[in-house]
N, C-alpha and C positions, 0 to 999 in steps of 0.2 A: 582894481583890487578891492576897493570898498564895496563895489557892487557884487563881487564874487563872494565876500564874507556875508553880505546881506542875503544873497541867494542861498548860501549854504545853511544859514540859520532858518530860513523859510522852509527849506527842504527837510531839515531835522525836525522842525515843529510839525510839518505835515506828516512825516513818518510816525512821529510820536503820537499824534492825534489819531492816525489810522490804526495803529497797533492794537489799541484796546478793542476795536471793533471786531477783531479776529481772535481775541483772547478766549481761553476756555474757562470754564467754571470748575472749581475744586471744592471738595467736601472732605472734612476730616473730623475726628473726635479727639479731643484733648484728654489729658490724664485724669481730669475730673469728670469725664463722661459727657461734656458739652459738645454739641455738634456745631461746627463752623463752616461757613461758605465764603468763598472769595474768588476773585478773578486772578489772584496771584497765588502761585504754588508755595505753600509754607515749607521752610527748610527743615524744621525740626520735628514735624509730625511723622509718626511711624507708618501709618497707612493712609495715604491720600488717594481719594477716588476722583477721577476725572468724570464730570457729568456731561452727558450728551444733551445738547440744547438744540432747539429748533431755530434755524436761521430766521432772523426777523424780516429778511427780504429774500424772495425766491432766488435761487442760484443764477438762473438765466438773466433775471433783472439785475442782479448784483454785478454780473460780468459786463453788462452793457452800461451800467451806471458809471458816471464820471466820479472817480475816487476823490477828486478835489472838491466836489460839491456836496459830499456826504457831511452831514452835521454830526460832530462828535457827541453833542448833548443827546441827540436822538438815540445814538448807539448805546450810550450809558443808560438811558431810560429803558431801552429794550432789554439790555442785559439785566438790569435790576428787576424788570418784570419777569424775565425767565427765571431768575433766582427765586423770586417770590412765589412763582408757580411751582417750582420744584419743592420749596419748603412747605407750601400748602399741601401738595400731594403727599409728601412724606408724613406730615402731621395728621392728615386724614387717614392714611393707612395705619399709623400708630394708634389712632383713636379707635378704628375698627377692630384692630387686634386686641386692644384693651377691653373693648366692649364684649367681644367674643369670649375672652378669657374670664371676664366677670360673670357672664351668663353661664359658662361651663362650670365655674366654681359654685354658683348659686344652685345649679341643677344637681351637682354632686352633693351639696349640703342637704338639699331636699331628699335625695335618695338615701343618704346616710341616716337622716332623721326617721324616715319611713322604715328603714331596715332595723334601727335600734328599737322602734316601737314594736315591730314584728317579733324581734328577739325577746323583748320583755313579755309579750303575750305568750310566747312559745315555751319559755323556760318554766318548768314546774307545772305546766298545764297540759291537759290532754288535747291533742290536735285532732280535729275530725273534718270530714267532708260529708256533704249530703249525697246520697245515691239517687238513682232514678225514681225511687219511691218516696224520696224526701226524708229518709231515715238517716241518722248519723252513723258514719262508718269511721271508727277511731283508728288513727295511725298507730302502728305498733311502737312500743317504747324505743326499741333499737333504731327504728327508722326516724323517730322524732329526735333522738339524740344525734344522729348523723345530720339531720336537718339543722339543728341548733349549732352544731360544730361548724357546719358550712357557713352559716350566717356570721358566726364569730370570726371565722377566718376572713370572710369578705370584709367585715368591718375593720379588722386589723390591717388588711391590705390597702383598702381604699379610703377609710375614714379615720385614720390615726390621729388627725389633728383635732 
């Protein structure tokens, strides 16, 4: 009887140690906007994402491996490494997106500045182009007014900040 209880506890301990090796990783964002990762599914999170992870041991080798000889500490380290890899990949993707957005904003500011300068030069001045002979050909006032209105409209639409 004592041996049976001892065997039962050993079996429960072995199953408990093996269970985390097959656990999935979960990702969710709390109400404060913070992203969390865990190997346990949270009960109160509204949108929990199950992350796909690469197995630390090939499936064929895992099937052949003796489950009793698997070291739980190695499984924990492997899961932590996978979680760290996922977090690093997401951070790098976020940084790339932020960098692209900053470059796009900087380019828009440069274009707006250029457009404002062009508008200042065009308002109240006569606009001309040089023809093939190098002589000035002035833009008619109605055409210049339409050109200025188009620049103002573009500024309002794209450069309102």
